N, C-alpha and C positions, 0 to 999 in steps of 0.2 A: 504494500500500500504506500503510495507516495504522499507527500505532505498536503497537496490540494485535496486529495480524496479523504485523508484523515480529517482535515478541517471541515469538509462537507459533512462527514459522518457526525462529528461533534456538534456542529451547528444544527443539524437536523434533529439529533436526539435532544439537545437543549430546548429547541422549539417544542418538541413533543411533550417534554416534561414541564414546560412553562418557565424555564430558566431564561432570563434575558442574557443575550450574548452579543458582544461587540467585537468585531474582528478589525485589527489594525493591519492593513495590507502591507505597509512598509514604514516602520517607525522612523526611518531615515528622512521621510518626507514630512514628518510631524514636527511641530515646534517642541523644543526640549531635548534632553539627552537621548542618544540612540539606545537601542536595546530594549525598548518597552515590550513587555510580553505580547504575544499574538492575540490572546483572547482575554477579555474581561467578562466574567460570568457572575450574575447576581440573581438570587432568588430569596424566598422567605427564610431559607436556612443559612444565608450568609453570602459572602463575596469571595471569589477566588480569581486568580490570574493564572494563565497557562501559556507556556511556550511550547509550540509544536515543532517536533523534529522528526523527519523520516530517516535521518542519518546525520552523522557529524556531531561535533561538540558545540557547546555554547560558546558564543563569541565573548570576549572580555566585557563588553557593554551589557550583554544579556546576563552574565554572571553578577555584575554589579547590581543590576535591578533585582535579581533573585536575592542577593544578600541583604540589601536594604529593605526589601519588602518583607522578608522573613523576620528580620530584626524588629520591624514595626508590627509584627504579629499578623501579617496578611498571609493568607493561604496562597502558596505559589506552587505550580506543578510544571514538571517537564514531561510532556506526553508524547509518546512515540506510538507507532503501530502496535507494538507489543503491549502498551498500556490499554489500547482499545481491545485487543484480543483477550487480554487477561481480565477484563471487566472493570479495571480501575477507573476508567473515565465514566462509565455508567454509574458506578457507586458514588463518585463525587457529584455528578450531576443530580442523582437522586437525593443526595444529602442536601444540596443547595435548593432543591424543589420542596423540601419538607419545612414547614414552619417550625421555628424553635430548634432546629437541628444543631 
């Protein structure tokens, strides 16, 4: 599964579960520091940010965002096709969809 397909699957499942999802196509074109995570996900159960990777490692700017977000207590994920197949993405989206999760 490539990254566009992974993204499509995540966005589709989020919509089905009633989780709001925002995709940042290319953080290099946004104002602010580079490396912003690909997805912002929000539901009654909370907020999470996710970086999608079909292969390769995080870039330094992406790792910087991961570190500061986690230090601030924000849920941050690195999701790969393996995360999809293992059910980790579904579990997190279901958590976000539950009030008071």
